[in-house]
DRENDO-1510 file (C-alpha; in Angstrom, 1 decimal, always signed):
<recs>
REC; n; res; u; v; w
REC; 1; MET; -95.1; +2.8; +21.0 .
REC; 2; LYS; -98.8; +3.3; +19.5 .
REC; 3; ILE; -100.4; +0.6; +18.5 .
REC; 4; HIS; -103.1; +0.3; +15.5 .
REC; 5; ASN; -105.1; -2.7; +15.3 .
REC; 6; LEU; -106.9; -2.7; +12.3 .
REC; 7; THR; -109.5; -5.3; +13.4 .
REC; 8; GLN; -110.8; -3.2; +15.8 .
REC; 9; GLN; -113.1; -1.7; +13.2 .
REC; 10; PRO; -114.9; -4.6; +11.3 .
REC; 11; SER; -114.1; -4.3; +7.2 .
REC; 12; VAL; -113.3; -6.1; +4.2 .
REC; 13; LEU; -109.9; -7.1; +5.9 .
REC; 14; ASN; -111.3; -9.6; +8.1 .
REC; 15; THR; -112.1; -11.8; +4.7 .
REC; 16; PHE; -108.6; -12.1; +4.0 .
REC; 17; ILE; -107.3; -12.6; +7.5 .
REC; 18; ALA; -109.6; -15.1; +7.5 .
REC; 19; GLU; -108.4; -17.0; +4.6 .
REC; 20; ILE; -105.3; -17.1; +5.4 .
REC; 21; ARG; -106.2; -18.4; +8.6 .
REC; 22; ASP; -107.9; -21.8; +6.8 .
REC; 23; PRO; -106.5; -24.5; +6.7 .
REC; 24; LYS; -108.0; -25.3; +3.2 .
REC; 25; ILE; -107.4; -22.6; +1.7 .
REC; 26; GLN; -103.8; -22.4; +3.0 .
REC; 27; LYS; -102.9; -25.3; +1.1 .
REC; 28; ASP; -103.2; -22.9; -2.1 .
REC; 29; SER; -100.0; -21.2; -2.2 .
REC; 30; LEU; -100.5; -18.2; -4.5 .
REC; 31; ARG; -104.0; -17.6; -2.6 .
REC; 32; PHE; -101.9; -17.5; +0.8 .
REC; 33; ARG; -99.7; -15.0; -0.8 .
REC; 34; ARG; -102.0; -13.0; -2.5 .
REC; 35; ASN; -104.0; -12.4; +0.6 .
REC; 36; ILE; -100.5; -11.1; +2.5 .
REC; 37; GLU; -100.3; -8.9; -0.1 .
REC; 38; ARG; -104.1; -7.5; -0.1 .
REC; 39; ILE; -103.4; -7.0; +3.8 .
REC; 40; GLY; -100.4; -5.1; +3.1 .
REC; 41; GLU; -101.7; -2.5; +0.9 .
REC; 42; VAL; -104.9; -2.0; +3.7 .
REC; 43; ILE; -102.3; -1.6; +6.5 .
REC; 44; GLY; -100.6; +0.6; +4.0 .
REC; 45; TYR; -103.0; +2.8; +2.9 .
REC; 46; GLU; -104.3; +3.5; +7.0 .
REC; 47; LEU; -100.6; +4.2; +7.9 .
REC; 48; SER; -100.2; +6.4; +5.3 .
REC; 49; LYS; -103.0; +8.9; +7.0 .
REC; 50; ASP; -100.1; +9.4; +9.6 .
REC; 51; LEU; -97.4; +10.4; +7.3 .
REC; 52; LEU; -96.5; +13.8; +6.1 .
REC; 53; TYR; -98.1; +15.9; +3.4 .
REC; 54; LYS; -97.5; +18.8; +2.0 .
REC; 55; TYR; -99.7; +21.4; -0.9 .
REC; 56; GLN; -97.6; +20.7; -4.4 .
REC; 57; GLU; -99.5; +22.2; -7.8 .
REC; 58; VAL; -100.1; +19.7; -10.3 .
REC; 59; THR; -100.2; +20.6; -13.3 .
REC; 60; THR; -103.1; +19.2; -15.5 .
REC; 61; PRO; -103.8; +19.3; -19.0 .
REC; 62; LEU; -106.6; +21.9; -18.4 .
REC; 63; GLY; -105.0; +23.8; -15.4 .
REC; 64; VAL; -103.1; +23.8; -12.0 .
REC; 65; LYS; -104.5; +21.4; -8.8 .
REC; 66; LYS; -103.0; +21.7; -5.5 .
REC; 67; MET; -103.0; +18.5; -3.7 .
REC; 68; GLN; -101.4; +17.5; -0.7 .
REC; 69; LEU; -98.7; +15.0; -1.4 .
REC; 70; LEU; -96.4; +12.4; +0.6 .
REC; 71; GLN; -93.4; +14.7; +2.0 .
REC; 72; ASN; -92.0; +11.5; +3.9 .
REC; 73; GLU; -87.8; +9.3; +2.9 .
REC; 74; VAL; -89.4; +5.9; +3.0 .
REC; 75; VAL; -87.5; +3.0; +3.3 .
REC; 76; LEU; -89.3; -0.3; +3.0 .
REC; 77; CYS; -87.6; -2.9; +5.0 .
REC; 78; SER; -88.6; -6.3; +5.5 .
REC; 79; ILE; -87.6; -9.5; +7.0 .
REC; 80; LEU; -86.8; -12.6; +4.8 .
REC; 81; ARG; -88.3; -14.8; +4.0 .
REC; 82; ALA; -92.1; -15.2; +5.3 .
REC; 83; GLY; -91.9; -10.8; +4.7 .
REC; 84; LEU; -91.5; -10.6; +0.7 .
REC; 85; PRO; -95.5; -10.8; +0.1 .
REC; 86; LEU; -96.5; -8.1; +3.1 .
REC; 87; HIS; -93.5; -6.4; +1.4 .
REC; 88; GLN; -94.8; -6.3; -1.9 .
REC; 89; GLY; -98.6; -5.5; -0.6 .
REC; 90; LEU; -97.0; -2.1; +1.1 .
REC; 91; LEU; -94.8; -1.6; -2.3 .
REC; 92; ASN; -97.8; -1.4; -4.8 .
REC; 93; TYR; -98.9; +2.1; -2.7 .
REC; 94; PHE; -95.4; +3.0; -1.6 .
REC; 95; ASP; -94.1; +2.7; -5.1 .
REC; 96; ALA; -91.6; +5.4; -4.7 .
REC; 97; ALA; -90.5; +3.7; -1.4 .
REC; 98; GLU; -86.4; +2.5; -0.7 .
REC; 99; ASN; -86.1; -0.7; +0.1 .
REC; 100; ALA; -84.1; -3.2; +2.8 .
REC; 101; PHE; -84.1; -6.4; +3.3 .
REC; 102; ILE; -82.5; -8.4; +6.3 .
REC; 103; SER; -82.7; -11.7; +7.1 .
REC; 104; ALA; -83.6; -13.4; +10.7 .
REC; 105; TYR; -84.2; -17.0; +11.9 .
REC; 106; ARG; -83.9; -19.0; +15.1 .
REC; 107; LYS; -81.3; -21.5; +16.2 .
REC; 108; PRO; -82.6; -24.3; +18.2 .
REC; 109; LEU; -80.4; -24.4; +21.0 .
REC; 110; LYS; -79.4; -27.3; +23.6 .
REC; 111; ALA; -82.5; -26.4; +26.0 .
REC; 112; ALA; -85.7; -27.8; +24.9 .
REC; 113; ASP; -87.9; -25.2; +22.6 .
REC; 114; ASP; -85.2; -22.1; +23.3 .
REC; 115; PHE; -83.5; -20.7; +20.6 .
REC; 116; GLU; -81.7; -17.3; +19.8 .
REC; 117; ILE; -81.9; -15.1; +17.1 .
REC; 118; ILE; -79.8; -14.8; +14.4 .
REC; 119; VAL; -79.5; -11.8; +11.7 .
REC; 120; GLU; -76.8; -13.0; +9.0 .
REC; 121; TYR; -77.9; -10.2; +5.7 .
REC; 122; PHE; -78.6; -6.8; +5.4 .
REC; 123; ALA; -79.2; -5.2; +2.1 .
REC; 124; THR; -80.1; -1.1; +3.0 .
REC; 125; PRO; -80.2; +2.6; +1.3 .
REC; 126; SER; -79.1; +5.1; +3.9 .
REC; 127; ILE; -81.8; +4.8; +6.1 .
REC; 128; GLU; -80.2; +8.2; +8.6 .
REC; 129; ASN; -83.2; +10.4; +9.2 .
REC; 130; LYS; -86.0; +8.2; +7.1 .
REC; 131; THR; -89.0; +6.8; +7.9 .
REC; 132; MET; -88.4; +2.8; +7.9 .
REC; 133; LEU; -91.3; +0.6; +7.6 .
REC; 134; LEU; -90.4; -2.3; +9.1 .
REC; 135; ALA; -92.6; -5.5; +8.0 .
REC; 136; ASP; -92.6; -8.8; +9.6 .
REC; 137; PRO; -96.2; -10.9; +9.3 .
REC; 138; MET; -96.0; -12.7; +12.6 .
REC; 139; LEU; -95.5; -11.3; +15.5 .
REC; 140; ALA; -94.5; -13.7; +18.1 .
REC; 141; THR; -92.1; -13.6; +20.6 .
REC; 142; GLY; -90.9; -10.4; +19.4 .
REC; 143; GLN; -87.4; -11.7; +19.4 .
REC; 144; SER; -87.0; -11.5; +15.7 .
REC; 145; LEU; -88.0; -7.8; +15.1 .
REC; 146; VAL; -85.6; -6.8; +18.8 .
REC; 147; ALA; -82.6; -8.7; +17.1 .
REC; 148; VAL; -83.3; -6.8; +13.4 .
REC; 149; TYR; -84.0; -3.8; +14.9 .
REC; 150; ASN; -80.2; -3.9; +16.7 .
REC; 151; ALA; -79.1; -4.7; +13.3 .
REC; 152; ILE; -80.6; -2.0; +11.1 .
REC; 153; LYS; -79.2; +0.8; +14.7 .
REC; 154; GLU; -75.3; -0.1; +13.0 .
REC; 155; GLN; -76.6; +1.5; +9.5 .
REC; 156; GLY; -78.0; +4.6; +11.1 .
REC; 157; ILE; -81.0; +6.5; +12.7 .
REC; 158; PRO; -84.1; +6.4; +11.3 .
REC; 159; LYS; -86.6; +9.4; +12.0 .
REC; 160; GLU; -89.5; +6.9; +12.8 .
REC; 161; ILE; -90.5; +3.4; +12.6 .
REC; 162; HIS; -93.6; +1.8; +11.5 .
REC; 163; ILE; -93.6; -1.7; +12.3 .
REC; 164; VAL; -96.3; -4.1; +10.3 .
REC; 165; ALA; -97.3; -6.7; +11.0 .
REC; 166; VAL; -100.3; -9.5; +10.4 .
REC; 167; ILE; -100.7; -11.7; +13.3 .
REC; 168; ALA; -99.4; -10.3; +16.5 .
REC; 169; ALA; -99.7; -12.3; +20.3 .
REC; 170; LYS; -100.4; -10.0; +23.4 .
REC; 171; GLU; -96.6; -11.2; +24.1 .
REC; 172; GLY; -94.8; -9.9; +21.2 .
REC; 173; ILE; -96.2; -6.9; +21.6 .
REC; 174; GLU; -95.2; -6.2; +25.3 .
REC; 175; PHE; -92.0; -7.3; +24.7 .
REC; 176; ILE; -90.7; -5.0; +21.7 .
REC; 177; LYS; -93.0; -1.6; +23.8 .
REC; 178; ASN; -89.1; -2.3; +25.9 .
REC; 179; HIS; -87.2; -2.4; +23.1 .
REC; 180; PHE; -88.3; +0.0; +20.3 .
REC; 181; PRO; -88.1; +4.1; +20.9 .
REC; 182; GLU; -91.4; +5.2; +22.5 .
REC; 183; ASN; -92.8; +7.2; +19.1 .
REC; 184; THR; -92.3; +3.6; +17.3 .
REC; 185; HIS; -96.6; +2.8; +15.6 .
REC; 186; LEU; -97.4; -0.7; +15.2 .
REC; 187; TRP; -99.6; -1.6; +12.5 .
REC; 188; VAL; -101.6; -4.9; +12.9 .
REC; 189; ALA; -104.1; -6.9; +11.3 .
REC; 190; ALA; -105.1; -9.1; +14.4 .
REC; 191; ILE; -103.9; -9.4; +17.7 .
REC; 192; ASP; -104.0; -13.1; +18.9 .
REC; 193; ASP; -104.0; -13.8; +22.9 .
REC; 194; THR; -101.5; -16.3; +23.5 .
REC; 195; LEU; -97.9; -17.7; +22.1 .
REC; 196; ASP; -97.3; -22.1; +22.6 .
REC; 197; LYS; -94.0; -23.6; +24.2 .
REC; 198; LYS; -92.2; -23.6; +20.7 .
REC; 199; GLY; -92.7; -19.6; +20.6 .
REC; 200; TYR; -95.5; -19.9; +17.6 .
REC; 201; ILE; -98.7; -17.9; +17.9 .
REC; 202; ILE; -102.3; -19.5; +19.1 .
REC; 203; PRO; -104.3; -19.3; +17.0 .
REC; 204; GLY; -102.3; -17.7; +14.5 .
REC; 205; ILE; -101.8; -19.2; +11.1 .
REC; 206; GLY; -98.9; -21.3; +11.1 .
REC; 207; ASP; -95.2; -20.9; +9.3 .
REC; 208; ALA; -95.9; -17.7; +7.6 .
REC; 209; GLY; -92.7; -18.8; +5.5 .
REC; 210; ASP; -93.5; -22.1; +4.5 .
REC; 211; LEU; -97.2; -21.5; +3.5 .
REC; 212; ALA; -95.8; -18.6; +0.7 .
REC; 213; PHE; -93.0; -20.8; -0.3 .
REC; 214; GLY; -92.7; -23.7; +0.8 .
REC; 215; THR; -91.5; -25.8; +3.7 .
REC; 216; LYS; -87.7; -26.0; +4.4 .
REC; 217; LEU; -85.3; -28.2; +5.7 .
</recs>
């Protein structure tokens, strides 16, 4: 797996990440969603540099110009519900992408702090031999992404997978390395050091889904 950590090079991206971490700014759910969307736009632009292009002629009112245009058949798949603002940011840049949505949630087990990942819903176009962008804002333990990937494989095998995350924990990155194909790319806006005993990223941001859309039962 190739890891692209975008905060290794300082940029305005750091401002958006700082704001989604700040509890005072987090209270504005509209601003939180927009910042996640903007992070998706930045990652989408950087990710686009790694895709395939071909020279094509574009006819203008005054002549013809050859330009390198994207050739990949892109399917953008987001994990509900937290992935929706990130999905929109990526879709702003890959506006011709097909769209897929998959649900994944933690189901508590009897043992304290233990859980299993339940995948119940998957709506997708054909993904066979296409370029999949798999969006999930928080890569914590990595178990959700692996459960989602196992469900995706039942519908076809993408040509390549680009995982897009806002914040990832080192432990989660190490976990998914062992479960995704070798040619998978991980695009992440920030990497944090550790998880707490419940499997949440520290320092992280909290629950991205709740911050974007309100608390759930």
